[in-house]
C-alpha positions in Angstrom: 101.9 110.4 80.9 103.5 113.1 82.6 102.2 116.3 82.9 104.5 118.8 81.1 105.2 122.0 78.9 107.6 121.1 76.2 110.1 123.5 77.5 109.9 122.7 81.3 112.5 120.6 82.3 115.5 122.6 80.6 113.6 126.2 82.0 114.0 124.9 85.6 118.0 124.0 84.8 118.3 127.5 83.6 116.4 129.2 86.5 117.9 127.2 89.5 120.8 129.7 89.8 118.7 132.3 89.9 116.5 131.4 92.5 118.0 132.4 96.5 118.2 129.8 99.2 115.8 131.9 101.2 113.1 131.0 99.0 112.5 127.8 100.2 111.4 128.9 103.7 108.0 129.4 102.6 107.7 125.8 101.8 109.6 124.7 105.0 107.4 127.0 107.2 104.2 125.5 105.7 105.0 122.0 106.2 106.2 123.0 110.0 102.5 124.6 110.7 100.9 121.3 109.1 102.8 119.2 111.3 102.9 121.3 114.6 99.8 123.1 114.4 97.5 120.3 114.9 99.3 119.6 118.0 98.7 122.8 120.0 96.5 123.9 122.7 92.6 124.2 121.3 92.7 127.7 121.1 95.6 127.8 118.6 94.5 124.8 117.1 91.0 126.6 116.6 92.9 129.3 114.7 94.6 127.3 112.5 91.4 125.3 111.5 90.1 128.7 110.8 93.1 130.4 108.7 94.8 127.2 107.2 93.5 128.0 103.3 94.7 131.2 104.2 98.6 130.3 105.3 98.5 127.8 102.4 97.2 130.3 99.7 99.2 133.3 100.6 103.0 131.4 100.9 102.2 129.8 97.7 101.0 132.9 96.1 104.3 134.8 97.3 106.2 132.1 95.7 104.4 132.4 92.7 104.9 136.2 92.5 108.7 135.8 93.1 108.7 133.5 90.4 106.7 135.3 87.8 108.8 138.5 88.2 112.4 137.5 88.9 113.1 133.9 87.9 113.6 133.4 83.9 110.9 131.5 82.3 109.1 131.4 86.2 105.6 131.5 83.8 106.3 128.1 82.1 107.4 126.6 85.6 104.5 128.2 87.6 102.1 126.9 84.7 103.1 123.5 85.1 102.9 123.3 88.7 99.4 124.3 88.5 98.8 122.1 86.1 100.4 118.8 87.9 98.2 120.3 91.1 95.2 120.2 89.1 95.8 116.5 87.9 96.7 115.6 91.4 93.7 117.0 93.3 91.2 115.9 90.6 92.4 112.4 91.2 92.3 112.4 94.7 89.2 114.4 95.0 87.0 112.0 92.6 88.5 109.0 94.6 87.3 111.0 97.7 83.7 111.4 96.8 83.0 108.2 94.9 84.7 106.4 98.4 82.0 108.5 100.1 79.4 107.2 98.3 80.0 103.3 99.2 78.9 101.9 102.6 79.8 98.5 104.0 77.5 97.4 107.1 79.1 94.6 109.1 76.9 92.6 111.1 79.2 90.1 113.0 81.9 90.4 115.3 85.5 89.6 114.6 87.9 86.7 115.2 91.5 87.6 115.0 91.6 85.7 111.3 88.8 87.7 110.6 90.5 90.6 111.2 93.6 90.6 109.5 91.8 88.9 106.3 89.6 92.3 106.3 93.2 94.4 106.5 94.8 92.2 103.9 91.6 93.0 101.7 92.4 96.7 103.0 95.8 96.9 101.6 94.3 95.4 98.0 91.8 97.6 98.0 93.7 100.9 98.7 95.6 100.2 95.3 92.2 100.5 93.7 90.7 103.7 94.9 93.6 105.0 97.0 94.6 105.1 100.8 92.0 107.9 101.3 88.9 105.9 99.8 90.0 102.6 101.2 90.2 104.4 104.7 87.4 106.2 104.4 85.2 103.1 103.1 86.7 100.6 105.7 87.3 102.2 108.8 84.0 102.4 110.3 82.9 98.9 109.5 86.5 97.8 110.6 85.3 99.7 114.1 81.5 98.2 114.1 83.2 94.5 113.6 85.4 95.0 116.5 83.0 97.0 118.8 83.0 94.7 121.2 86.7 94.3 121.9 88.2 97.4 120.1 91.5 98.8 121.2 94.1 101.2 120.6 96.1 99.0 118.3 93.3 98.0 116.1 93.4 102.0 114.9 96.8 102.1 114.8 97.3 99.0 112.7 94.2 99.8 110.3 96.2 103.0 109.8 99.6 101.0 109.3 97.8 98.6 106.4 95.1 100.5 104.8 96.4 104.0 105.3 99.6 103.4 104.2 101.7 100.2 103.4 98.6 98.7 101.5 98.8 101.3 98.8 102.3 101.0 97.4 101.7 99.5 93.9 99.9 101.9 91.8 99.9 105.8 91.7 96.5 105.5 92.4 97.2 103.6 95.7 98.7 106.7 97.3 99.3 110.5 96.5 103.2 110.1 96.4 103.1 107.2 93.5 100.7 109.6 91.4 103.3 112.5 91.4 105.9 110.0 90.3 102.9 108.8 87.4 102.6 112.7 86.3 106.5 112.8 86.4 107.0 109.6 83.6 107.0 107.1 86.0 104.6 104.2 83.8 101.8 102.8 85.9 102.4 99.2 86.3 106.2 99.5 86.1 106.1 99.8 90.5 103.9 96.7 90.9 106.5 94.6 88.8 109.3 95.8 91.0 107.8 96.3 94.3 105.3 93.2 94.9 108.1 91.4 96.8 108.7 93.8 99.5 105.2 95.0 99.6 104.3 91.3 100.6 107.0 91.0 103.1 106.1 94.0 104.8 102.5 93.4 104.8 102.9 89.9 106.2 105.2 90.7 109.0 102.5 93.3 110.1 99.9 91.3 109.4 101.4 88.6 112.2 102.3 91.4 114.4 98.8 92.6 114.7 97.2 89.0 114.8 99.8 88.2 118.2 98.3 91.8 119.7 94.8 90.4 118.6 95.0 86.9 119.3 95.6 87.8 123.3 93.2 90.5 123.2 90.8 87.7 122.2 92.0 85.4 124.7 91.6 88.0 127.9 88.0 88.8 126.4 85.5 87.2 129.0 83.7 84.3 127.7 80.4 85.8 126.7 82.6 88.3 124.3 84.2 85.5 123.1 80.9 83.5 122.2 79.4 86.9 120.6 82.7 86.5 118.8 82.8 83.2 117.6 78.8 83.1 116.6 78.0 82.4 112.8 78.7 85.1 110.6 75.6 86.8 109.9 77.3 88.3 106.0 78.6 91.7 105.1 76.1 94.2 103.1 77.4 96.7 100.5 75.4 99.8 99.9 76.3 102.4 96.9 76.8 100.0 94.2 76.4 102.3 91.3 79.8 103.5 92.6 81.8 100.9 91.5 80.9 102.0 88.3 82.2 105.7 88.6 85.3 104.2 90.1 85.9 102.1 87.0 85.3 105.5 85.0 88.4 107.0 87.2 90.8 104.1 87.0 89.9 104.3 83.1 90.8 108.1 83.0 93.9 107.8 84.3 95.1 106.5 80.7 93.2 109.1 78.9 95.7 111.5 76.7 96.5 114.4 79.0 95.2 116.7 76.2 93.0 119.5 77.2 92.4 118.1 80.6 90.8 115.2 79.4 91.6 112.5 82.0 90.4 115.3 84.7 87.1 116.1 83.5 86.4 112.3 83.5 87.4 112.1 86.7 85.3 115.3 87.6 82.6 114.0 86.1 82.2 110.9 87.6 82.3 112.5 91.1 80.0 114.5 90.5 77.6 111.8 89.0 78.3 110.0 92.1 77.5 112.4 94.5 73.9 113.2 92.6 73.0 109.6 92.1 74.4 108.4 95.5 71.4 107.6 98.5 71.4 110.6 100.7 70.9 107.6 103.3 74.4 106.3 102.1 76.0 109.5 102.9 74.5 110.1 106.2 75.8 106.9 107.1 79.2 107.7 106.1 79.1 111.0 108.1 80.2 112.3 104.4 81.3 115.8 104.2 83.5 117.9 102.2 86.0 118.7 105.1 88.5 116.6 104.3 89.2 117.3 101.0 88.7 120.9 100.9 91.6 120.8 103.8 94.0 118.6 101.1 92.7 120.9 98.1 93.7 124.1 100.1 97.4 122.8 101.9 98.3 121.0 98.9 98.0 124.2 96.4 100.3 126.2 99.0 102.3 122.7 99.2 102.9 122.7 95.4 103.6 126.5 94.8 106.1 126.6 97.5 107.7 123.4 96.6 109.2 124.7 93.3 112.1 126.9 94.9 113.2 123.4 96.7 112.8 121.2 93.9 115.2 124.1 91.7 117.6 123.9 94.3 117.6 120.5 94.5 118.5 120.5 90.4 121.4 122.9 91.6 122.8 121.2 94.5 121.5 117.8 95.2 124.9 116.5 93.9 126.1 117.9 97.1 123.6 116.0 99.5 125.8 112.8 99.8 122.8 110.6 99.6 123.7 108.2 96.8 122.5 104.4 97.4 119.0 103.2 97.5 118.9 102.7 101.0 119.9 105.5 101.7 117.3 107.0 99.6 114.6 104.6 101.0 115.4 106.1 105.0 116.1 109.5 103.6 112.8 109.8 102.1 111.1 107.8 104.5 112.3 109.9 107.7 111.1 113.3 106.1 107.8 111.5 105.0 107.4 110.4 108.8 107.1 113.8 109.9 106.2 115.7 107.1 104.0 115.0 104.0 104.7 112.3 102.1 104.1 113.6 98.5 106.3 116.6 98.8 109.0 114.5 100.1 108.8 111.8 97.1 108.7 114.9 94.7 111.7 116.3 96.4 113.9 112.8 96.6 113.0 112.0 93.0 114.4 115.0 92.0 117.5 114.3 94.2 117.8 110.9 92.4 117.6 112.0 89.0 120.4 115.2 89.9 122.2 111.9 91.2 121.9 110.0 88.3 122.6 112.6 85.9 126.0 113.3 88.3 127.8 110.0 87.9 126.8 109.2 84.0 125.8 112.5 82.7 126.8 110.8 79.0 123.6 108.5 78.9 120.6 111.4 79.7 119.8 114.0 77.0 121.5 117.1 76.9 117.8 119.2 76.4 115.6 117.3 77.8 112.1 118.7 77.1 110.0 116.7 80.1 111.2 115.3 83.5 109.6 112.0 81.8 112.7 112.2 79.5 115.2 111.8 83.0 112.6 109.1 84.0 113.3 107.0 81.5 116.5 106.6 81.5 116.4 105.9 85.3 114.4 103.2 84.7 116.2 101.6 82.0 119.3 101.5 84.3 118.9 98.7 87.4 120.7 100.8 89.4 119.2 103.9 89.0 115.8 102.1 88.7 116.4 101.3 92.2 116.7 104.9 93.4 113.0 105.2 92.0 111.8 102.0 94.1 113.6 103.4 97.4 112.2 106.4 97.0 108.8 105.2 96.4 108.5 102.7 98.9 110.3 105.1 101.3 107.5 108.0 100.8 104.9 105.2 101.3 105.6 102.8 103.9 107.3 105.8 106.1 104.2 108.0 106.1 102.7 105.3 108.3 105.4 106.5 111.6 103.0 109.3 112.4 99.7 110.7 112.4 101.4 113.4 110.7 102.9 111.3 108.0 100.0 110.7 105.5 96.5 112.6 105.0 94.2 109.3 106.1 96.2 108.8 108.9 94.4 111.8 110.9 91.3 111.0 109.0 90.8 108.0 110.4 92.1 109.1 114.3 89.4 111.9 114.0 86.8 109.2 113.1 87.7 106.9 115.6 87.6 109.5 118.0 84.1 110.9 116.7 83.0 107.0 117.5 84.1 106.8 120.8 87.1 104.9 120.3 90.2 105.2 122.3 93.0 106.0 119.8 96.8 106.7 121.2 98.5 110.3 121.6 100.5 111.5 119.1 104.0 110.2 121.1 102.0 107.4 122.3 101.7 106.3 118.5 105.0 106.4 118.0 106.8 105.2 120.7 104.3 102.4 121.8 103.8 101.3 117.9 105.7 102.8 115.4 109.0 102.5 116.9 109.0 99.3 118.2 107.0 97.4 115.7 106.8 99.6 112.2 110.4 100.7 112.4 112.4 97.3 112.5 109.8 95.7 109.9 110.5 98.5 107.2 114.4 98.6 108.1 114.4 94.9 107.6 112.8 94.9 104.0 114.8 97.9 103.0 117.7 96.0 104.3 116.7 92.4 102.5 115.5 94.1 99.2 117.5 97.5 98.5 
């Protein structure tokens, strides 16, 4: 059920030649700012926090104006892009609001076994309410249940598992996969093809966490271990009404795209959730609209400035030399690690399409009316289907490599910092955990399954 205008794909192909390479600069600049500005000195960072929305919207408008005035069929491309953005932010925003109305109270301290069970549950939940929703719902109970001996690696592995790798099975799980759904990848197609690699990756990550957590537990003083080992006092769940709104959002994904029906249902569920959730639940979750506001502004700029990059790939993608699934996995993953993984996914999916078309053009329709027609051919050919799988897993898995690879990563760090938990610095995260632990696991999985 992709969002498209009837002549979109043909229009993109016809207009690609009229797009100058320099027009990719706003896209590159915006992604660079998103990556670098949060790491700058306080005064510069403060300036960015006040003007990021102006920057993102301004760069996006500059590209839109150029398309409307200078690119043949530019109006159709802009309309499609804005339609796709609205679908994207409706899902992300509604999940964010509804998840903010769910509060899990964990009263007991956690053993290493309880911790890996909690993370495994979080990985599954991420596919139902998204990595953003799962991170928001579960990070606070995670901190509370480990408060006696919580360490940096507890936060890091939560980001690895719940905020990233866990959400690789469904379009709801992670923003890149929802973009794939909008472009024609069926809802349940990915889960049918990646479960084995998903389980493999999660098992290795949980095993690595267990080794670290078991060592931490053994080095804890006897009194702390006694507190950890006492009988469980159970879990309390507040905001149960939001389970109905979650079901409504998930069901809306399958509604027809006509007249934005599914987006209206999603936003209606979010509005009802916000109004009907008890104020105490929102207060306990420290709920606010700041994070989703930031995502909304940044992504409208990303969607708009991404149009020339996708157009350029349509024209020159075959020259990039990326052909095999493992190459796509590593290439899309490498960019997802340092840039946002949603536009990275969209860019490499388009590159996969151009690669397949250049290798066996006779299999593709000459004048496709939508990108979904191209994706349908890719899915039908095992070799090409592997490219979709590689791009999907690369974008989702490698988003955990840095704090800036995926939206929930920085949100989790911010919540942990505000709770008084020591978290790794940007480079500490990368050099102490991502490179020596996460990267070998991801490369091994890609080598075995792709």
